[in-house]
Every structure is written in structure tokens, then in C-alpha cells.
C-alpha positions as CSV (number, residue, x, y, z in Angstrom):
1,M,-4.7,-30.2,25.8
2,P,-4.5,-26.3,25.2
3,S,-7.3,-24.4,25.0
4,V,-8.2,-22.5,21.7
5,T,-8.9,-18.6,22.2
6,K,-10.9,-17.2,19.5
7,T,-10.0,-13.6,18.1
8,T,-12.3,-11.7,17.5
9,F,-12.2,-8.0,16.1
10,P,-14.3,-5.3,16.8
11,E,-17.2,-4.2,14.2
12,P,-15.9,-1.3,12.0
13,S,-17.5,2.2,13.1
14,Y,-18.0,5.0,10.8
15,P,-19.2,8.6,11.0
16,L,-21.9,9.6,8.7
17,A,-19.2,11.6,6.6
18,Q,-17.2,8.0,5.9
19,L,-20.1,5.9,5.5
20,C,-21.3,8.0,2.5
21,I,-18.0,7.4,1.1
22,L,-18.0,3.8,1.1
23,A,-21.4,3.7,0.4
24,E,-21.2,6.0,-2.9
25,L,-24.6,7.9,-1.7
26,S,-25.2,11.4,0.0
27,A,-25.4,12.3,3.3
28,R,-28.9,13.4,2.5
29,T,-30.1,10.6,0.8
30,V,-28.6,8.2,4.1
31,R,-30.7,10.1,6.1
32,Y,-33.8,9.6,3.7
33,Y,-33.2,6.0,3.9
34,I,-32.9,5.5,7.9
35,Q,-36.1,7.8,8.0
36,L,-38.5,6.1,5.5
37,G,-37.1,2.9,8.2
38,L,-34.8,1.0,5.1
39,V,-31.8,1.4,6.9
40,D,-31.5,1.0,10.5
41,R,-31.0,3.7,12.9
42,P,-27.2,5.0,14.0
43,K,-25.7,3.9,17.4
44,G,-25.9,7.4,19.5
45,E,-27.3,10.3,18.2
46,T,-26.3,14.0,15.7
47,R,-23.1,14.2,15.6
48,A,-21.9,11.5,17.5
49,A,-23.8,9.1,15.8
50,R,-21.8,6.0,14.3
51,Y,-22.6,3.3,11.7
52,G,-21.3,-0.4,11.4
53,A,-20.8,-2.8,8.5
54,V,-24.6,-3.7,8.8
55,H,-25.3,-0.2,8.0
56,L,-22.9,0.0,4.6
57,E,-24.3,-3.6,3.7
58,Q,-27.8,-2.2,3.4
59,L,-26.5,0.8,1.8
60,R,-25.2,-1.0,-0.8
61,Q,-28.2,-3.7,-1.2
62,I,-30.3,-0.5,-1.7
63,K,-28.5,1.4,-4.4
64,R,-28.4,-2.3,-6.1
65,W,-32.2,-2.4,-6.0
66,T,-32.4,1.4,-7.2
67,T,-29.8,1.2,-9.9
68,A,-31.7,-2.1,-11.6
69,G,-35.0,0.7,-11.0
70,V,-36.4,-0.8,-8.4
71,S,-38.7,1.5,-6.4
72,L,-38.4,2.2,-2.6
73,D,-41.8,0.9,-2.0
74,R,-40.7,-2.6,-3.4
75,I,-37.0,-2.3,-1.8
76,R,-39.1,-1.8,2.2
77,S,-40.9,-4.7,0.9
78,L,-37.9,-6.8,-0.4
79,L,-36.2,-5.7,2.8
80,Q,-39.3,-7.5,5.3
81,G,-38.9,-11.0,3.7
82,E,-40.3,-10.7,0.0
83,P,-38.9,-12.4,-2.5
84,P,-36.5,-11.1,-4.9
85,P,-36.9,-8.7,-7.9
86,V,-37.8,-9.5,-11.0
87,P,-34.3,-9.2,-13.4
88,P,-34.5,-5.3,-14.7
89,R,-36.3,-4.7,-17.6
90,P,-34.1,-3.7,-20.8
91,P,-33.8,0.1,-21.4
92,A,-36.8,1.9,-22.6
93,L,-36.6,3.6,-26.1
94,G,-34.7,6.9,-25.9
95,S,-33.1,6.4,-21.8
96,V,-29.6,6.9,-21.8
97,S,-26.6,5.0,-19.7
98,V,-23.1,5.5,-19.3
99,R,-21.2,2.6,-20.7
100,S,-17.5,1.8,-20.4
101,H,-15.6,0.8,-23.3
102,L,-12.3,-1.4,-22.9
103,T,-10.3,-1.8,-25.6
104,V,-8.3,-4.6,-24.9
105,A,-6.5,-5.4,-28.5
106,E,-7.7,-4.9,-32.3
107,G,-11.2,-6.0,-32.8
108,V,-11.2,-7.1,-29.2
109,E,-13.1,-5.0,-26.9
110,V,-15.4,-5.4,-23.8
111,V,-18.4,-2.9,-23.3
112,I,-19.5,-2.1,-19.3
113,D,-22.6,-0.8,-17.9
114,P,-21.4,-0.4,-14.3
115,G,-24.9,0.9,-12.8
116,R,-26.8,-2.2,-14.5
117,A,-23.8,-4.3,-13.6
118,G,-24.1,-2.8,-10.0
119,L,-20.2,-2.1,-10.2
120,T,-18.6,0.9,-8.2
121,P,-15.8,2.8,-10.3
122,E,-13.0,0.8,-8.0
123,Q,-14.7,-2.6,-9.0
124,V,-15.0,-1.6,-12.8
125,R,-10.9,-0.8,-13.0
126,V,-10.0,-3.8,-11.3
127,F,-12.2,-6.0,-13.2
128,A,-10.6,-4.2,-16.7
129,R,-6.8,-4.7,-15.1
130,G,-8.0,-8.7,-14.7
131,V,-9.4,-8.5,-17.8
132,M,-6.1,-6.8,-19.8
133,D,-4.3,-9.6,-17.7
134,A,-5.9,-12.7,-19.0
135,F,-5.6,-11.2,-22.3
136,A,-2.4,-10.9,-21.8
137,L,-1.7,-14.7,-20.8
138,T,-4.0,-15.8,-23.6
139,I,-1.6,-14.3,-26.4
140,A,1.5,-15.0,-24.5
141,K,3.7,-17.7,-26.5
142,P,4.4,-20.8,-24.9
143,P,8.4,-21.2,-23.4
144,A,10.5,-22.5,-26.5
145,D,11.0,-25.9,-25.0
146,T,7.3,-27.0,-24.9
147,D,5.7,-28.3,-28.1
148,A,2.8,-26.8,-27.1
149,K,0.2,-26.2,-30.3
150,P,-2.4,-23.9,-30.4
């Protein structure tokens, strides 16, 4: 029986600037999180420092939690294995949030709060396209040769 070789792909490696774009965070914030011990130190030093998929996932998780209102002290506890946070509290009176309103059709609107949902702008765009496609399929007339009834 022939042996099967497993193909492995190299782990992605990003400079700080690219990591910041992918994580949608500033370089200052990333360095601060590393300083606090919330994110692993990079491989290498100064300009030669490289970050991988683990760093990106750590930053995305921290961003989700901070967007949900979790403090950095609590995040540190969570990263050390404590139970996950309780669901975020409803917005306080007088608080400001940005929402996207997707008008699908007359009388059909979807309201998206990307911050509370933890969605990136690209994810919001993909979601909106999916909603529009689903609506188009829903209202599409069945072919004339079927006896489909609504």
C-alpha cells in the first residue's frame, strides 16, 4: 500500500502593519495588549518582529470582548481560563451606537449593530448581500410548469 504524505502549509507570518489591518486595530493598541500580556510576544524584535495566526485570533477575540464592554482586567482573567462573560448589558440611556439599516424592499428592513454583533465592515457587506439574495429567492415566481401554491 502506498504511503500517503500529509501536506502542511506554512503558518502565516505578518509584519505589525499587516496584522493591524487584519485585526482592525492600531499598532499602539496591539503593542499595549502585548505589554499587558493579553497577546503573545511576536517572533523576533523591533522591525523584524513577525506575527502569526495565533496573534490575529487573540486580537480578534479581545476586540470582540472589548466591543461587548468587557474590561481588560476581565479579559486577562478570561484568557487565563475563567468562565466566559455574561451577555452584554443593554445600552445605557444616552449612549450612542452606530447601526446599519438595510432596506430590502418596501416594508422590509434589517437593522444591524455591527459593534454588538462583533461584525467587521466586510462581514456586514457579506451579510447584506446574503439577505438580499435570500429575499430575491423568496419572492421569485416558481417556473410556469409547476403547480406550486404559496
